Backbone bond lengths (Angstrom), bond angles and torsions (degrees), N, CA, C in turn:
res aa  C-N    CA-C-N  psi(-1)  N-CA   C-N-CA  omega(-1)  CA-C   N-CA-C  phi
1 M - - - 1.435 - - 1.529 109.36 -
2 W 1.317 115.96 133.83 1.460 121.02 -179.35 1.515 110.33 -83.96
3 R 1.275 114.29 139.20 1.462 119.23 177.95 1.534 108.10 -115.88
4 F 1.301 115.50 122.51 1.458 120.12 179.60 1.521 109.16 -91.16
5 S 1.292 115.03 132.76 1.460 118.75 177.23 1.525 109.06 -108.39
6 R 1.294 114.93 143.40 1.454 119.50 177.64 1.510 109.64 -77.19
7 K 1.296 113.93 143.42 1.448 118.88 174.85 1.528 108.04 -74.09
8 E 1.301 115.59 131.32 1.453 118.70 -178.72 1.522 109.60 -71.69
9 K 1.315 116.39 128.45 1.453 121.09 179.83 1.526 109.33 -74.24
10 P 1.328 116.49 138.75 1.466 118.25 176.81 1.528 110.45 -69.47
11 H 1.295 115.41 147.78 1.458 121.00 178.48 1.525 108.04 -94.54
12 Y 1.323 116.43 114.99 1.455 121.35 179.17 1.521 109.27 -88.79
13 R 1.320 115.57 140.32 1.461 120.83 -179.93 1.519 110.25 -140.96
14 Q 1.326 114.87 149.37 1.456 120.72 168.82 1.521 106.27 -80.15
15 C 1.315 117.07 121.29 1.461 121.43 -175.45 1.521 110.39 -118.62
16 S 1.307 116.17 139.88 1.462 121.61 177.78 1.520 110.19 -76.50
17 V 1.327 115.66 136.31 1.461 121.37 177.77 1.522 108.28 -81.82
18 I 1.333 116.02 128.07 1.461 121.87 -179.69 1.523 110.47 -95.89
19 D 1.338 116.32 -43.47 1.462 120.87 -178.40 1.516 109.19 -147.38
20 L 1.324 115.72 150.69 1.455 122.14 -177.58 1.520 108.02 -142.81
21 V 1.339 117.21 121.20 1.456 122.09 -175.92 1.520 109.01 -132.60
22 I 1.334 116.70 136.18 1.462 119.94 174.11 1.522 107.57 -74.87
23 V 1.329 116.48 130.26 1.462 122.13 -174.76 1.523 110.01 -83.28
24 S 1.329 115.03 129.06 1.458 119.74 174.41 1.525 111.19 -117.92
25 D 1.326 117.35 -7.96 1.462 122.44 178.93 1.525 109.18 -82.18
26 K 1.314 117.72 115.49 1.465 122.53 -175.41 1.527 112.64 -63.68
27 R 1.341 118.77 -21.44 1.462 120.49 179.78 1.525 111.91 -70.70
28 L 1.335 117.63 -22.62 1.461 121.34 -179.35 1.524 112.83 -91.06
29 I 1.327 116.63 -5.62 1.459 120.79 -175.35 1.520 110.17 -95.59
30 N 1.319 116.35 137.94 1.462 122.88 177.37 1.530 108.90 -66.21
31 P 1.336 119.39 121.88 1.465 120.93 -177.11 1.526 113.90 -65.62
32 L 1.331 118.04 -20.37 1.462 120.20 -179.92 1.523 112.16 -73.35
33 V 1.317 117.15 -25.88 1.460 121.12 179.93 1.530 110.04 -129.58
34 C 1.332 116.54 40.51 1.459 120.89 -172.90 1.526 112.42 -68.40
35 H 1.333 117.95 -16.71 1.456 119.85 179.19 1.525 111.99 -76.04
36 Q 1.330 117.33 -10.74 1.458 121.16 179.45 1.523 109.97 -101.24
37 A 1.312 115.65 147.29 1.465 120.43 179.50 1.528 109.97 -73.20
38 H 1.316 115.07 150.42 1.460 121.58 179.43 1.523 109.96 -124.98
39 M 1.326 115.24 162.00 1.458 121.72 175.12 1.523 108.36 -129.48
40 L 1.308 115.56 144.38 1.458 121.70 172.19 1.521 106.32 -98.35
41 V 1.317 116.08 115.99 1.461 120.96 -177.18 1.527 109.07 -109.75
42 T 1.321 116.13 130.31 1.462 122.64 174.84 1.517 106.85 -108.49
43 Y 1.327 115.90 129.61 1.460 120.43 -174.66 1.516 110.40 -141.11
44 Q 1.325 115.02 162.81 1.459 122.30 179.62 1.520 108.75 -97.11
45 Y 1.339 117.50 113.55 1.467 122.43 176.91 1.522 107.81 -114.77
46 A 1.318 116.86 111.49 1.472 122.61 -174.76 1.528 107.92 57.71
47 D 1.326 118.10 -117.66 1.466 121.31 -179.99 1.520 112.31 -103.88
48 Q 1.318 117.80 11.97 1.460 121.62 -175.00 1.518 111.08 -116.41
49 R 1.322 115.02 149.14 1.459 120.92 168.83 1.514 106.91 -94.58
50 M 1.327 115.78 129.04 1.458 120.48 -178.67 1.517 108.99 -128.84
51 S 1.344 115.96 156.54 1.461 121.95 178.00 1.512 109.37 -131.31
52 D 1.328 115.17 149.36 1.459 120.93 178.59 1.523 108.00 -156.88
53 T 1.324 117.05 154.32 1.455 120.70 175.00 1.520 109.06 -96.94
54 I 1.321 115.62 138.43 1.458 121.98 177.58 1.523 108.24 -133.40
55 L 1.329 116.41 162.24 1.458 119.96 174.83 1.520 109.42 -65.33
56 F 1.316 115.69 149.23 1.457 121.15 -178.02 1.521 110.33 -60.61
57 D 1.315 115.93 128.34 1.463 123.46 177.65 1.526 106.62 -122.33
58 H 1.333 115.94 105.85 1.463 121.08 -174.29 1.530 111.77 -60.06
59 A 1.324 117.52 -42.26 1.468 121.09 -178.49 1.531 111.26 -63.55
60 L 1.333 117.03 -43.74 1.465 121.03 178.51 1.526 110.59 -64.73
61 Y 1.330 116.36 -42.82 1.464 120.95 -179.19 1.532 111.04 -62.60
62 E 1.328 117.17 -47.08 1.466 120.87 -179.69 1.531 111.34 -65.26
63 R 1.311 116.57 -39.47 1.471 120.43 178.97 1.531 110.51 -63.60
64 F 1.337 117.20 -42.96 1.466 120.84 -179.89 1.527 110.81 -66.46
65 K 1.325 116.98 -44.24 1.465 120.87 -178.06 1.528 112.28 -67.02
66 S 1.336 117.23 -25.69 1.467 119.94 178.98 1.533 112.06 -80.40
67 G 1.326 117.20 -6.43 1.460 121.08 176.84 1.517 114.65 94.80
68 Q 1.329 117.21 1.92 1.459 120.19 178.07 1.525 109.61 -76.43
69 S 1.332 116.00 153.86 1.462 118.87 178.81 1.526 109.42 -72.69
70 C 1.313 116.31 140.06 1.462 122.42 -179.34 1.519 108.99 -125.94
71 Q 1.319 115.18 144.42 1.454 120.65 176.56 1.518 109.43 -133.19
72 I 1.330 114.92 151.79 1.454 122.14 176.16 1.520 107.98 -129.60
73 L 1.307 115.83 159.72 1.458 121.39 175.37 1.519 107.05 -95.54
74 A 1.331 116.91 122.64 1.459 120.81 -175.78 1.522 110.97 -137.15
75 A 1.326 114.19 156.15 1.460 122.30 172.68 1.519 106.93 -117.18
76 S 1.309 116.86 179.98 1.462 120.00 -178.15 1.524 112.40 -66.12
77 D 1.337 117.64 -18.35 1.462 120.24 -178.87 1.522 113.54 -104.12
78 G 1.320 119.32 4.75 1.457 120.53 175.49 1.517 113.89 144.74
79 V 1.336 114.15 -176.06 1.459 121.95 -177.11 1.519 109.86 -75.80
80 I 1.321 116.52 134.23 1.458 122.69 177.51 1.524 110.13 -97.17
81 Q 1.319 117.21 -46.93 1.456 121.68 -176.84 1.517 109.48 -152.13
82 S 1.338 115.47 140.09 1.472 119.06 177.79 1.507 110.28 -100.79
């Protein structure tokens, strides 16, 4: 008898941004959209520090550089929305 298992839903969380860097290393950039700038974002997810690359978001970058608190929506496998 076959037993079907449910796919575990990812847990989305609002995560605080710890560091934000514009990526200049071509190895970290997605080749499908390499003409667009990327950022390496480090954030706190639960008890872990995680990093992921996202497309450049001018509003998020300016907000972080001005010292305001920034948050992103993330799951255990990466950033969902900035």
